[in-house]
C-alpha positions as CSV (number, residue, x, y, z in Angstrom):
1,M,-117.4,-36.0,29.3
2,S,-120.9,-36.8,28.0
3,G,-122.7,-34.5,25.6
4,T,-125.1,-33.5,28.3
5,S,-122.4,-32.4,30.7
6,T,-120.4,-30.7,27.9
7,R,-123.5,-28.7,26.9
8,A,-124.1,-27.7,30.5
9,S,-120.5,-26.7,30.8
10,H,-120.8,-24.5,27.8
11,R,-124.1,-23.0,29.1
12,A,-122.4,-22.0,32.3
13,A,-119.5,-20.5,30.5
14,L,-121.7,-18.5,28.2
15,A,-123.9,-17.3,31.0
16,G,-120.8,-15.8,32.7
17,L,-119.7,-13.9,29.6
18,P,-120.7,-10.5,28.4
19,A,-122.5,-10.7,25.1
20,A,-119.6,-9.0,23.3
21,Q,-117.4,-11.9,24.2
22,W,-119.6,-14.7,22.9
23,G,-118.2,-14.4,19.4
24,A,-114.6,-15.1,20.6
25,Y,-115.8,-18.0,22.7
26,L,-117.6,-19.6,19.8
27,A,-114.6,-19.1,17.5
28,E,-112.3,-20.8,20.1
29,N,-114.6,-23.7,20.8
30,S,-116.3,-24.3,17.5
31,G,-114.2,-27.4,16.6
32,L,-113.5,-25.8,13.2
33,P,-111.5,-26.2,11.1
34,G,-111.9,-29.9,11.6
35,P,-114.2,-32.8,10.6
36,R,-116.9,-32.1,13.3
37,A,-118.4,-28.8,14.5
38,N,-119.1,-28.5,18.2
39,L,-122.8,-29.3,18.3
40,D,-123.0,-29.3,22.1
41,L,-121.9,-25.7,22.1
42,A,-124.4,-24.9,19.4
43,Q,-127.2,-26.3,21.6
44,A,-125.8,-24.4,24.6
45,V,-126.0,-21.2,22.5
46,A,-129.6,-22.0,21.6
47,D,-130.4,-22.5,25.3
48,E,-128.7,-19.3,26.5
49,A,-128.7,-16.6,23.7
50,S,-131.0,-13.6,23.8
51,P,-133.4,-13.0,20.9
52,E,-131.1,-10.2,19.6
53,Q,-128.1,-12.5,19.7
54,I,-129.9,-15.3,17.9
55,T,-131.0,-12.9,15.1
56,A,-127.4,-11.6,14.7
57,F,-125.9,-15.1,14.8
58,A,-128.4,-16.4,12.2
59,D,-127.4,-13.5,9.8
60,S,-123.6,-14.1,10.4
61,A,-121.2,-14.6,7.5
62,D,-119.3,-17.1,9.7
63,E,-120.6,-20.6,9.1
64,Y,-120.3,-21.9,12.7
65,T,-122.0,-18.7,14.1
66,A,-124.8,-19.0,11.6
67,L,-125.2,-22.7,12.5
68,C,-125.6,-21.7,16.2
69,G,-128.2,-19.1,15.1
70,A,-130.1,-21.6,13.0
71,V,-130.4,-24.0,15.9
72,A,-131.4,-21.2,18.3
73,L,-134.2,-20.1,16.0
74,G,-135.9,-23.4,17.0
75,R,-136.0,-22.1,20.6
76,L,-137.3,-18.7,19.5
77,W,-140.1,-20.5,17.6
78,T,-141.1,-22.4,20.7
79,D,-140.9,-19.2,22.8
80,G,-143.6,-17.7,20.6
81,S,-141.8,-15.8,17.9
82,R,-143.1,-18.1,15.3
83,E,-143.7,-16.2,12.1
84,E,-140.3,-14.4,12.0
85,S,-138.4,-17.5,13.2
86,E,-140.0,-19.7,10.6
87,A,-139.2,-17.3,7.8
88,R,-135.6,-17.2,8.8
89,L,-135.4,-21.0,9.1
90,V,-136.9,-21.5,5.6
91,A,-134.3,-19.1,4.2
92,L,-131.5,-20.8,6.0
93,A,-132.7,-24.3,4.9
94,E,-131.5,-23.2,1.4
95,D,-128.2,-21.7,2.5
96,P,-125.2,-22.7,0.5
97,R,-123.3,-23.7,3.7
98,W,-124.1,-27.3,4.6
99,R,-123.5,-26.8,8.4
100,V,-126.1,-24.0,8.4
101,R,-128.6,-26.2,6.7
102,E,-127.9,-28.9,9.3
103,G,-128.7,-26.3,12.0
104,V,-132.1,-25.9,10.5
105,A,-132.8,-29.6,10.9
106,M,-131.6,-29.4,14.5
107,A,-134.0,-26.4,15.1
108,L,-136.9,-28.6,13.8
109,Q,-135.9,-31.3,16.3
110,R,-135.9,-28.8,19.1
111,I,-139.4,-27.8,18.1
112,G,-140.4,-31.5,18.1
113,D,-138.9,-32.0,21.6
114,A,-141.1,-29.1,22.9
115,D,-144.3,-29.8,20.9
116,R,-144.5,-32.9,18.7
117,D,-147.7,-32.0,17.0
118,A,-146.3,-28.6,16.1
119,L,-143.3,-30.3,14.4
120,W,-145.5,-32.4,12.2
121,E,-147.7,-29.4,11.3
122,L,-144.6,-27.3,10.5
123,A,-143.0,-30.1,8.5
124,E,-146.2,-30.7,6.5
125,R,-146.5,-27.0,5.7
126,W,-142.9,-26.8,4.5
127,V,-143.4,-29.8,2.3
128,E,-146.5,-28.2,0.8
129,S,-144.6,-25.0,0.1
130,A,-141.6,-26.8,-1.4
131,T,-143.8,-28.9,-3.7
132,A,-146.3,-26.2,-4.8
133,P,-147.6,-26.5,-8.3
134,R,-146.0,-24.5,-11.1
135,Q,-142.7,-24.2,-9.4
136,A,-139.5,-26.3,-9.3
137,P,-139.4,-28.4,-6.1
138,R,-137.3,-26.8,-3.4
139,L,-135.2,-29.8,-2.7
140,L,-133.0,-28.2,0.0
141,L,-136.1,-27.2,2.0
142,L,-137.4,-30.8,1.6
143,R,-134.0,-32.0,2.8
144,A,-134.3,-29.9,6.0
145,V,-137.6,-31.5,6.7
146,A,-136.4,-35.0,6.1
147,A,-133.3,-34.5,8.3
148,G,-135.4,-32.8,11.0
149,V,-138.0,-35.6,11.3
150,A,-135.4,-38.4,11.0
151,E,-134.5,-38.4,14.7
152,L,-135.1,-41.6,16.7
153,R,-136.3,-39.8,19.9
154,L,-139.1,-38.1,17.8
155,V,-140.5,-41.2,16.1
156,K,-140.5,-44.0,18.7
157,A,-144.2,-43.8,19.2
158,A,-146.3,-45.3,16.4
159,P,-148.4,-42.2,15.7
160,D,-145.3,-40.0,15.3
161,A,-143.6,-42.6,13.1
162,R,-146.6,-42.8,10.8
163,R,-146.6,-39.0,10.4
164,A,-142.9,-39.1,9.6
165,L,-143.4,-41.9,7.1
166,R,-146.1,-39.9,5.3
167,I,-143.8,-36.8,5.2
168,L,-140.9,-38.9,3.8
169,D,-143.2,-40.4,1.2
170,R,-144.2,-37.0,-0.1
171,I,-140.6,-35.8,-0.1
172,T,-139.4,-39.0,-1.9
173,A,-142.2,-38.7,-4.4
174,A,-141.0,-35.1,-5.2
175,L,-137.5,-36.4,-6.0
176,A,-138.8,-39.3,-8.0
177,A,-141.0,-37.0,-10.1
178,L,-137.9,-35.2,-11.4
179,P,-136.9,-36.6,-14.7
180,A,-133.6,-38.5,-14.4
181,S,-131.9,-36.1,-16.8
182,E,-132.7,-33.2,-14.4
183,R,-131.2,-35.0,-11.4
184,R,-127.7,-35.5,-12.8
185,G,-124.9,-33.4,-11.3
186,R,-127.2,-31.4,-9.0
187,D,-126.0,-30.8,-5.5
188,D,-129.5,-30.4,-4.1
189,V,-130.5,-33.8,-5.5
190,R,-127.4,-35.4,-4.0
191,V,-127.9,-34.0,-0.5
192,L,-131.6,-34.9,-0.5
193,R,-130.9,-38.4,-1.7
194,Q,-128.2,-38.9,1.0
195,T,-130.7,-37.8,3.7
196,L,-133.4,-40.1,2.4
197,G,-130.8,-42.8,2.4
198,Y,-131.1,-43.0,6.2
199,A,-134.3,-41.2,7.1
200,W,-136.6,-44.0,6.1
201,S,-134.9,-46.5,8.4
202,V,-135.2,-44.1,11.3
203,A,-139.0,-43.6,10.9
204,A,-139.5,-47.3,10.4
205,V,-138.4,-48.0,14.0
206,G,-141.8,-46.8,15.3
207,V,-143.8,-48.8,12.8
208,P,-141.6,-51.6,11.4
209,A,-144.2,-53.3,9.2
210,E,-145.3,-50.1,7.6
211,G,-141.7,-48.9,7.1
212,F,-140.7,-52.1,5.3
213,E,-143.8,-51.9,3.1
214,A,-143.0,-48.4,2.1
215,L,-139.4,-49.3,1.2
216,E,-140.6,-52.3,-0.8
217,R,-142.9,-50.0,-2.8
218,L,-140.0,-47.8,-3.5
219,A,-137.9,-50.7,-4.6
220,A,-140.6,-51.8,-7.0
221,L,-140.4,-48.5,-8.9
222,G,-137.2,-49.5,-10.7
223,D,-135.9,-46.0,-10.5
224,P,-132.1,-46.0,-9.9
225,D,-132.2,-43.2,-7.3
226,M,-135.1,-44.8,-5.4
227,S,-133.2,-48.2,-5.5
228,W,-130.1,-46.5,-4.0
229,I,-132.3,-45.0,-1.2
230,V,-133.8,-48.4,-0.5
231,R,-130.4,-50.2,-0.4
232,S,-128.8,-47.5,1.7
233,N,-131.6,-47.8,4.3
234,A,-131.4,-51.6,4.2
235,T,-127.8,-51.5,5.2
236,K,-128.6,-49.6,8.4
237,S,-128.3,-51.8,11.5
238,R,-131.5,-50.3,13.0
239,L,-133.5,-51.7,10.1
240,A,-131.7,-55.1,10.1
241,R,-132.6,-55.5,13.8
242,L,-136.3,-54.9,13.1
243,D,-136.5,-57.7,10.5
244,P,-133.2,-59.3,9.3
245,D,-134.8,-61.2,6.5
246,R,-136.8,-58.3,5.0
247,A,-133.7,-56.0,5.3
248,A,-131.6,-58.6,3.5
249,A,-134.2,-58.9,0.7
250,L,-134.2,-55.2,0.2
251,R,-130.4,-55.1,0.0
252,G,-130.4,-57.8,-2.6
253,G,-133.6,-57.2,-4.4
254,V,-133.1,-53.8,-6.0
255,G,-130.9,-53.1,-9.0
């Protein structure tokens, strides 16, 4: 069964259940414990849940339920409850549970599907907040933005890809500005670096020449973390398809 039909099936099932029974349905169909949470169900919850359910789910101590709530906050945002939904999403972007943080990225993508310009404005605002002067950079909030914009369906058009590249450039610069001694052993550094390790290659699809130029500039910095990010992106098949020679040079040209 395809993801679309699975999501529709879950939507139909949820629509037929009293609200009091949703929790049991989520627990039974979450896919956890296991390697992959049921993201089709999470999207179905986001489609069908009431505002009251979404708020309760986002506040849940259960990781999967909170993931569903985080995704659904993207729908609340597009439905007009912007200030409250955004505040909750910002808080969840720094949640200690990684699946909940992933739900925030999915919420941003839902916003982008509904209103592309609104996504870029929201992403830029979050980056501005996360890199404000006289505070430590909020790397998990930056990670949510990077993961949210690194979605192929959102960056196929050149104008969107350029905005994504500019956002990723600011995020990567914030990481590079941290002294190497402050990066060691930090989980927020690790998860941001991992996300940047694929996000650049996604954004480059819409504007290949500009994407390669940006990665080449990163490679020239000689920073070990920036070099890792470049190599990781250069191993992605999507980048190699754009320009095999330049991708190969990036793989072999950084230390």
